[in-house]
Backbone as ProteinMPNN parsed JSONL, in Angstrom:
{"seq_chain_A": "XXXXXXXXXXXXXXXXXXXXXXXXXXXXXXXXXXXXXXXXXXXXXXXXXXXXXXXXXXXXXXXXXXXXXXXXXXXXXXXXXXXXXXXXXXXXXXXXXXXXXXXXXXXXXXXXXXXXXXXXXXXXXXXXXXXXXXXXXXXXXXXXXX", "coords_chain_A": {"N_chain_A": [[86.8, 38.429, 52.764], [90.26, 39.423, 52.358], [92.411, 42.062, 53.594], [93.788, 43.224, 51.519], [92.176, 42.689, 49.313], [92.514, 40.645, 47.447], [92.1, 37.574, 45.688], [92.342, 34.039, 46.4], [92.994, 32.954, 43.906], [94.377, 35.138, 42.754], [96.556, 35.614, 44.499], [97.94, 33.099, 44.104], [98.47, 33.16, 41.376], [100.199, 35.419, 41.298], [102.398, 34.279, 43.043], [103.172, 32.165, 41.27], [104.063, 33.587, 39.04], [106.126, 34.964, 39.875], [109.648, 34.988, 39.845], [112.026, 36.249, 40.793], [112.93, 37.701, 43.874], [113.246, 40.413, 45.984], [114.347, 40.549, 49.154], [113.693, 42.731, 51.658], [115.01, 43.799, 54.6], [116.236, 41.418, 55.242], [117.574, 38.866, 57.366], [120.415, 37.438, 58.888], [119.869, 35.819, 61.084], [118.816, 32.871, 62.103], [116.454, 32.53, 63.877], [114.79, 34.708, 63.092], [111.769, 35.945, 61.538], [112.362, 36.745, 58.798], [114.564, 35.555, 57.985], [113.862, 32.961, 58.14], [111.625, 32.847, 56.289], [112.971, 33.822, 53.875], [114.769, 31.67, 53.528], [112.79, 29.522, 53.101], [111.617, 30.355, 50.739], [113.754, 30.388, 48.823], [114.25, 27.612, 48.879], [112.099, 26.765, 47.456], [112.669, 27.387, 45.039], [112.711, 30.044, 44.251], [114.722, 32.994, 43.283], [116.148, 34.538, 45.8], [117.208, 37.773, 46.686], [118.758, 39.194, 49.239], [118.317, 42.082, 51.096], [119.731, 44.294, 53.059], [121.547, 46.87, 54.797], [123.287, 46.324, 56.747], [124.29, 43.765, 56.422], [125.5, 43.613, 53.803], [127.161, 42.486, 51.332], [127.597, 39.953, 52.325], [126.494, 36.367, 52.333], [123.35, 35.151, 51.974], [120.744, 33.025, 51.679], [121.76, 31.843, 49.595], [122.605, 34.054, 47.868], [124.179, 36.978, 47.299], [124.125, 39.434, 49.711], [122.716, 42.861, 49.485], [122.992, 46.389, 49.954], [120.918, 48.058, 49.635], [117.886, 48.373, 47.472], [118.444, 49.804, 45.354], [121.051, 48.84, 44.693], [120.689, 46.532, 43.306], [121.212, 44.736, 40.362], [119.565, 43.436, 38.491], [116.53, 42.434, 36.975], [113.752, 42.483, 39.013], [110.869, 40.658, 40.369], [109.374, 40.798, 42.691], [109.267, 42.647, 45.639], [109.532, 41.553, 48.82], [108.605, 42.842, 51.91], [110.103, 43.237, 54.921], [109.772, 45.157, 57.275], [109.027, 47.598, 59.646], [105.734, 49.021, 59.669], [105.857, 52.076, 59.461], [108.135, 52.387, 57.897], [107.574, 51.347, 55.474], [106.559, 53.057, 53.344], [108.873, 54.471, 52.435], [110.516, 52.152, 51.371], [108.808, 51.251, 49.445], [108.698, 53.546, 47.639], [111.491, 53.701, 46.998], [111.624, 51.227, 45.831], [109.877, 51.624, 43.342], [111.205, 53.325, 42.075], [113.82, 52.498, 41.392], [113.646, 49.901, 40.384], [112.919, 48.758, 37.679], [110.077, 47.302, 35.82], [109.14, 46.054, 37.98], [106.657, 43.991, 39.506], [105.317, 43.111, 41.806], [104.423, 44.327, 45.079], [105.125, 43.134, 48.192], [103.789, 43.065, 51.33], [104.573, 41.967, 54.589], [103.195, 39.814, 57.208], [100.976, 41.618, 59.46], [101.738, 43.976, 58.465], [100.61, 46.846, 57.039], [99.963, 49.235, 54.708], [98.123, 51.548, 53.446], [98.462, 54.011, 51.918], [101.105, 53.647, 50.777], [100.456, 51.293, 49.193], [98.524, 52.369, 47.445], [100.189, 54.036, 46.125], [101.986, 52.244, 44.741], [100.045, 50.814, 43.212], [99.209, 52.803, 41.674], [101.494, 52.97, 39.961], [101.301, 50.622, 38.714], [102.003, 48.318, 39.977], [101.128, 45.272, 41.503], [99.715, 44.813, 44.919], [100.179, 43.001, 47.859], [99.142, 42.676, 51.055], [99.749, 42.15, 54.853], [100.198, 39.322, 54.687], [101.909, 36.243, 54.178], [104.162, 34.777, 52.143], [105.375, 32.352, 52.711], [103.355, 31.02, 54.198], [101.227, 31.165, 52.383], [102.104, 29.707, 50.131], [102.162, 26.857, 50.769], [99.59, 26.777, 51.758], [97.959, 27.252, 49.52], [98.751, 25.251, 47.849], [100.933, 25.413, 46.014], [103.533, 24.127, 44.302], [105.69, 24.127, 42.316], [107.574, 26.728, 41.234], [109.613, 27.739, 39.857]], "CA_chain_A": [[87.755, 39.142, 51.959], [91.345, 40.027, 52.969], [92.57, 43.568, 53.493], [94.245, 43.629, 50.134], [91.142, 42.336, 48.403], [93.0, 39.703, 46.619], [91.476, 36.17, 46.007], [93.307, 32.894, 46.392], [93.649, 32.805, 42.593], [95.249, 36.242, 42.508], [97.902, 35.277, 45.33], [98.618, 32.026, 43.461], [99.012, 33.597, 40.211], [101.394, 36.233, 41.69], [103.552, 33.388, 43.587], [103.623, 31.315, 40.16], [104.672, 34.178, 38.031], [107.283, 35.548, 40.48], [110.914, 34.371, 39.907], [113.158, 36.861, 41.65], [112.303, 38.492, 45.073], [114.186, 41.321, 46.855], [113.895, 40.531, 50.546], [114.02, 43.773, 52.502], [114.977, 43.382, 56.111], [116.72, 40.07, 55.53], [118.37, 38.676, 58.77], [121.24, 36.208, 59.048], [119.718, 35.057, 62.261], [117.872, 31.763, 62.043], [115.268, 32.674, 64.569], [114.062, 35.891, 62.637], [110.955, 35.468, 60.359], [112.85, 37.178, 57.491], [115.404, 34.396, 57.623], [112.993, 31.659, 57.785], [110.936, 33.046, 55.072], [114.039, 33.703, 52.798], [115.136, 30.312, 53.31], [111.918, 28.773, 52.525], [111.337, 30.769, 49.394], [114.861, 29.898, 48.071], [114.131, 26.199, 48.82], [110.903, 26.726, 46.738], [113.106, 27.718, 43.627], [112.906, 31.493, 43.853], [115.9, 33.683, 43.558], [115.96, 35.742, 46.836], [118.037, 38.788, 46.894], [118.546, 39.606, 50.643], [118.601, 43.523, 51.148], [120.118, 44.814, 54.52], [122.765, 47.377, 54.831], [124.345, 45.83, 57.834], [124.818, 42.429, 55.894], [125.819, 43.817, 52.594], [128.62, 41.603, 50.826], [127.589, 38.426, 52.786], [125.652, 35.528, 51.603], [122.062, 34.842, 52.441], [119.7, 32.41, 50.848], [122.399, 31.514, 48.403], [122.795, 35.054, 47.079], [124.959, 38.136, 47.955], [123.259, 40.596, 50.295], [122.96, 44.026, 48.996], [122.64, 47.423, 51.076], [119.646, 48.749, 49.263], [117.321, 47.978, 46.414], [119.334, 50.457, 44.144], [122.214, 47.997, 44.334], [120.231, 45.232, 42.422], [121.417, 45.06, 38.826], [118.979, 42.538, 37.555], [115.04, 42.553, 37.021], [113.117, 41.889, 40.285], [109.474, 40.633, 40.137], [108.615, 41.137, 43.916], [109.801, 43.096, 46.842], [108.993, 41.252, 50.016], [109.006, 43.763, 52.879], [110.098, 42.921, 56.438], [110.08, 46.332, 57.889], [107.992, 48.14, 60.293], [104.758, 49.797, 58.913], [106.229, 53.273, 59.111], [109.165, 52.365, 56.948], [107.17, 50.785, 54.279], [106.616, 53.994, 52.166], [110.231, 54.537, 51.855], [110.956, 51.093, 50.591], [107.94, 51.313, 48.142], [109.279, 54.697, 46.837], [112.522, 53.324, 46.438], [111.337, 49.898, 44.777], [109.19, 51.868, 42.359], [112.081, 54.197, 41.355], [115.045, 51.965, 40.953], [113.347, 48.487, 39.92], [111.993, 48.66, 36.397], [109.558, 46.126, 35.606], [108.61, 45.454, 39.27], [105.356, 43.408, 39.483], [104.542, 43.076, 43.081], [104.814, 44.743, 46.389], [104.492, 42.165, 49.294], [103.989, 43.291, 52.728], [104.514, 40.818, 55.422], [102.132, 39.635, 58.287], [100.943, 42.863, 60.342], [102.175, 45.11, 57.736], [99.531, 47.413, 56.122], [100.215, 50.843, 54.444], [97.301, 51.924, 52.366], [99.041, 55.02, 51.057], [102.033, 52.947, 50.023], [99.683, 50.447, 48.34], [97.938, 53.317, 46.489], [101.262, 54.529, 45.125], [102.331, 51.111, 43.943], [98.978, 50.484, 42.273], [99.217, 53.938, 40.596], [102.622, 52.847, 39.071], [101.246, 49.484, 37.902], [102.399, 46.993, 40.709], [100.249, 44.688, 42.492], [100.041, 44.686, 46.267], [99.724, 42.042, 48.781], [99.373, 43.041, 52.563], [99.397, 41.363, 55.898], [100.267, 37.907, 54.299], [103.287, 35.772, 54.175], [104.373, 33.739, 50.891], [105.676, 31.102, 53.148], [102.041, 30.613, 54.457], [100.435, 31.134, 51.341], [102.521, 28.749, 49.147], [101.654, 25.619, 51.065], [98.055, 26.811, 51.907], [97.405, 27.108, 48.079], [99.415, 23.991, 47.246], [101.879, 25.742, 45.047], [104.63, 23.327, 44.511], [106.639, 24.42, 41.619], [107.429, 28.158, 40.974], [110.66, 28.254, 38.942]], "C_chain_A": [[88.937, 39.633, 52.788], [91.543, 41.441, 52.785], [93.025, 43.917, 52.228], [93.326, 43.247, 48.99], [91.689, 41.372, 47.25], [92.472, 38.397, 46.724], [92.709, 35.245, 45.982], [93.889, 32.738, 44.969], [94.724, 33.973, 42.227], [96.642, 36.029, 43.162], [98.585, 33.97, 44.621], [99.182, 32.284, 42.189], [100.315, 34.43, 40.317], [102.637, 35.347, 41.978], [103.927, 32.555, 42.313], [104.51, 32.146, 39.173], [105.963, 34.809, 38.553], [108.528, 34.489, 40.27], [111.9, 34.949, 40.724], [112.316, 37.854, 42.673], [113.526, 39.142, 45.789], [113.636, 41.236, 48.149], [114.311, 41.655, 51.281], [113.873, 43.573, 53.881], [115.448, 42.135, 56.25], [117.645, 39.986, 56.654], [119.142, 37.401, 58.507], [120.894, 35.251, 60.226], [118.563, 34.057, 62.022], [116.428, 31.904, 62.549], [114.375, 33.773, 63.995], [113.117, 35.257, 61.587], [111.677, 35.718, 59.088], [113.872, 36.071, 57.09], [114.764, 33.125, 57.216], [112.358, 31.692, 56.55], [111.923, 33.044, 53.797], [114.573, 32.358, 52.387], [114.153, 29.433, 52.689], [111.666, 29.101, 51.112], [112.493, 30.271, 48.398], [114.773, 28.375, 47.861], [112.959, 26.019, 47.675], [111.381, 27.04, 45.285], [113.151, 29.246, 43.274], [114.248, 32.024, 43.998], [115.598, 34.793, 44.598], [117.158, 36.46, 46.948], [117.902, 39.45, 48.25], [119.098, 41.225, 50.387], [118.634, 43.853, 52.667], [121.421, 45.38, 54.488], [123.82, 46.889, 55.617], [124.942, 44.49, 57.465], [125.328, 42.54, 54.605], [127.136, 43.075, 52.349], [128.514, 40.217, 51.361], [126.68, 37.75, 52.18], [124.649, 35.016, 52.416], [121.296, 34.159, 51.5], [120.432, 32.055, 49.425], [122.93, 32.783, 47.319], [123.595, 36.186, 47.952], [124.021, 39.347, 48.421], [123.671, 41.91, 49.79], [122.55, 45.178, 50.052], [121.231, 47.922, 50.879], [119.093, 48.042, 47.867], [117.9, 48.578, 45.046], [120.591, 49.548, 43.811], [122.009, 46.801, 43.62], [120.433, 45.467, 40.97], [120.727, 44.116, 38.005], [117.308, 42.802, 37.741], [114.614, 41.855, 38.308], [111.685, 41.865, 40.065], [108.779, 41.009, 41.356], [109.539, 41.866, 44.767], [109.018, 42.662, 47.95], [109.61, 42.098, 51.233], [108.944, 43.177, 54.306], [110.611, 43.993, 57.119], [108.9, 46.744, 58.603], [107.083, 48.993, 59.391], [105.311, 51.366, 58.481], [107.474, 53.404, 58.123], [108.914, 51.85, 55.561], [106.979, 51.637, 53.151], [107.793, 54.166, 51.607], [110.798, 53.425, 50.93], [110.054, 51.001, 49.351], [108.437, 52.211, 47.203], [110.58, 54.328, 46.196], [112.491, 52.15, 45.506], [110.97, 50.574, 43.406], [110.251, 52.711, 41.375], [113.129, 53.575, 40.683], [114.611, 50.463, 40.351], [112.49, 48.641, 38.758], [111.389, 47.444, 36.079], [109.02, 45.414, 36.901], [107.163, 45.122, 39.136], [104.625, 43.623, 40.756], [105.216, 43.679, 44.328], [104.224, 43.793, 47.531], [105.007, 42.747, 50.609], [103.744, 42.072, 53.696], [103.309, 40.847, 56.549], [102.077, 40.925, 59.248], [101.39, 44.11, 59.687], [100.988, 45.636, 56.773], [99.877, 48.808, 56.043], [99.329, 50.999, 53.282], [97.803, 53.074, 51.338], [100.258, 54.452, 50.148], [101.488, 51.925, 48.886], [99.059, 51.284, 47.256], [98.924, 53.663, 45.578], [101.873, 53.553, 44.35], [101.318, 50.795, 42.989], [98.937, 51.583, 41.193], [100.374, 53.727, 39.643], [102.656, 51.479, 38.523], [101.59, 48.195, 38.824], [101.131, 46.518, 41.44], [100.594, 44.683, 43.768], [99.45, 43.689, 47.141], [100.039, 42.776, 50.267], [98.946, 42.112, 53.592], [99.279, 39.902, 55.511], [101.779, 37.481, 54.39], [103.4, 34.731, 53.115], [104.678, 32.368, 51.551], [104.514, 30.292, 53.972], [101.218, 30.316, 53.28], [100.794, 30.112, 50.312], [102.028, 27.338, 49.639], [99.95, 25.624, 51.244], [97.497, 26.701, 50.455], [98.022, 25.894, 47.312], [100.181, 24.326, 46.001], [103.148, 24.896, 45.149], [105.785, 23.684, 43.577], [106.448, 25.798, 40.924], [108.517, 28.395, 39.865], [110.964, 27.144, 37.799]], "O_chain_A": [[88.703, 40.219, 53.845], [90.921, 42.037, 51.906], [92.632, 44.999, 51.793], [93.661, 43.458, 47.825], [91.176, 41.453, 46.134], [92.343, 37.975, 47.873], [93.837, 35.591, 45.63], [95.072, 32.441, 44.801], [95.728, 33.774, 41.544], [97.695, 36.211, 42.551], [99.814, 33.901, 44.632], [100.239, 31.753, 41.846], [101.309, 34.228, 39.618], [103.705, 35.51, 41.388], [105.111, 32.216, 42.287], [105.469, 31.655, 38.577], [106.827, 35.162, 37.75], [108.378, 33.291, 40.511], [112.639, 34.206, 41.369], [111.352, 38.564, 42.387], [114.558, 38.551, 46.107], [112.547, 41.763, 48.374], [115.492, 41.577, 51.619], [112.802, 43.224, 54.377], [115.185, 41.571, 57.312], [118.427, 40.903, 56.906], [118.611, 36.423, 57.981], [121.433, 34.157, 60.388], [117.434, 34.473, 61.76], [115.43, 31.545, 61.925], [113.209, 33.795, 64.39], [113.448, 34.302, 60.883], [111.586, 34.823, 58.247], [113.971, 35.733, 55.91], [115.033, 32.418, 56.244], [112.453, 30.754, 55.758], [111.682, 32.339, 52.817], [114.779, 31.983, 51.232], [114.519, 28.634, 51.827], [111.507, 28.185, 50.305], [112.204, 29.806, 47.296], [115.166, 27.879, 46.804], [113.026, 24.988, 47.005], [110.561, 26.964, 44.371], [113.56, 29.649, 42.185], [114.957, 31.504, 44.859], [114.927, 35.789, 44.329], [118.169, 35.85, 47.296], [116.971, 40.239, 48.416], [120.052, 41.529, 49.671], [117.655, 43.685, 53.394], [122.393, 44.675, 54.218], [125.013, 46.966, 55.322], [125.939, 44.068, 58.049], [125.676, 41.456, 54.137], [128.065, 43.106, 53.156], [129.26, 39.342, 50.92], [125.939, 38.378, 51.424], [124.933, 34.469, 53.482], [121.157, 34.718, 50.412], [119.831, 31.994, 48.352], [123.498, 32.58, 46.246], [123.574, 36.191, 49.183], [123.338, 40.049, 47.676], [124.872, 42.14, 49.646], [121.79, 44.868, 50.97], [120.478, 48.166, 51.821], [119.8, 47.246, 47.249], [117.856, 48.03, 43.945], [121.074, 49.574, 42.679], [122.948, 46.069, 43.31], [119.822, 46.378, 40.412], [121.156, 43.903, 36.872], [116.94, 43.414, 38.744], [115.083, 40.761, 38.625], [111.155, 42.881, 39.616], [107.662, 41.516, 41.246], [110.729, 41.642, 44.548], [107.937, 43.207, 48.171], [110.806, 42.087, 51.525], [107.912, 42.711, 54.791], [111.754, 43.941, 57.573], [107.802, 46.311, 58.252], [107.571, 49.624, 58.453], [105.197, 51.782, 57.328], [107.745, 54.493, 57.616], [109.746, 51.868, 54.654], [107.169, 51.176, 52.025], [107.912, 54.055, 50.387], [111.433, 53.683, 49.907], [110.56, 50.683, 48.275], [108.637, 51.843, 46.045], [110.793, 54.586, 45.011], [113.23, 52.084, 44.524], [111.585, 50.233, 42.396], [110.142, 52.745, 40.149], [113.439, 53.931, 39.547], [115.541, 49.899, 39.774], [111.273, 48.644, 38.945], [112.123, 46.457, 36.039], [108.514, 44.293, 36.838], [106.435, 45.985, 38.645], [103.536, 44.194, 40.826], [106.417, 43.531, 44.554], [103.014, 43.711, 47.745], [106.179, 42.9, 50.952], [102.792, 41.306, 53.546], [102.592, 41.837, 56.698], [103.126, 41.26, 59.799], [101.416, 45.182, 60.293], [100.507, 44.936, 55.881], [100.07, 49.515, 57.032], [99.719, 50.618, 52.178], [97.564, 53.031, 50.132], [100.367, 54.761, 48.962], [102.067, 51.8, 47.807], [99.104, 50.826, 46.114], [98.696, 53.64, 44.368], [102.327, 53.906, 43.261], [101.717, 50.482, 41.867], [98.677, 51.339, 40.014], [100.294, 54.264, 38.538], [103.661, 51.042, 37.962], [101.426, 47.077, 38.336], [100.267, 47.272, 41.886], [101.8, 44.553, 43.978], [98.227, 43.552, 47.147], [101.1, 43.356, 50.496], [97.989, 41.357, 53.415], [98.333, 39.254, 55.96], [102.693, 38.267, 54.637], [102.661, 33.754, 53.242], [104.284, 31.333, 51.013], [104.68, 29.132, 54.348], [100.565, 29.274, 53.214], [99.889, 29.639, 49.624], [101.45, 26.661, 48.788], [99.209, 24.691, 50.935], [96.507, 25.985, 50.301], [97.694, 25.679, 46.146], [100.095, 23.598, 45.012], [103.808, 25.027, 46.179], [106.909, 23.54, 44.057], [105.48, 26.065, 40.212], [108.284, 29.236, 38.997], [111.806, 27.368, 36.93]]}, "name": "protein", "num_of_chains": 1, "seq": "XXXXXXXXXXXXXXXXXXXXXXXXXXXXXXXXXXXXXXXXXXXXXXXXXXXXXXXXXXXXXXXXXXXXXXXXXXXXXXXXXXXXXXXXXXXXXXXXXXXXXXXXXXXXXXXXXXXXXXXXXXXXXXXXXXXXXXXXXXXXXXXXXX"}
């Protein structure tokens, strides 16, 4: 069992039900994992809203980059976090505060924050930790998401 205690069926359901992803820590540099994953997710049919204050106003993944989660004016299903573990709680707190209807907090590979996960769970969001959707989608054979 994985650290987040989610089964493959749980992960597949989350990825199939997700349509809009806020990608926190989005980078315009093609060699960065956040750029590769954001590009992959957009190619899979997800709407990927890049979040990076240093890139605000620029276009990444076919969407305009915003400075913070508070700058997103549409419903978001998932927040995908590309930030160091010590920054995760702040991202989760902001996400839960400003994104109504948020369904999932996704922490990328090597990112685990049990306190942030407990907070998200307490407010009704599912939490995925130490996983990458760009790995899980092909591994689980998910071909159509949108």
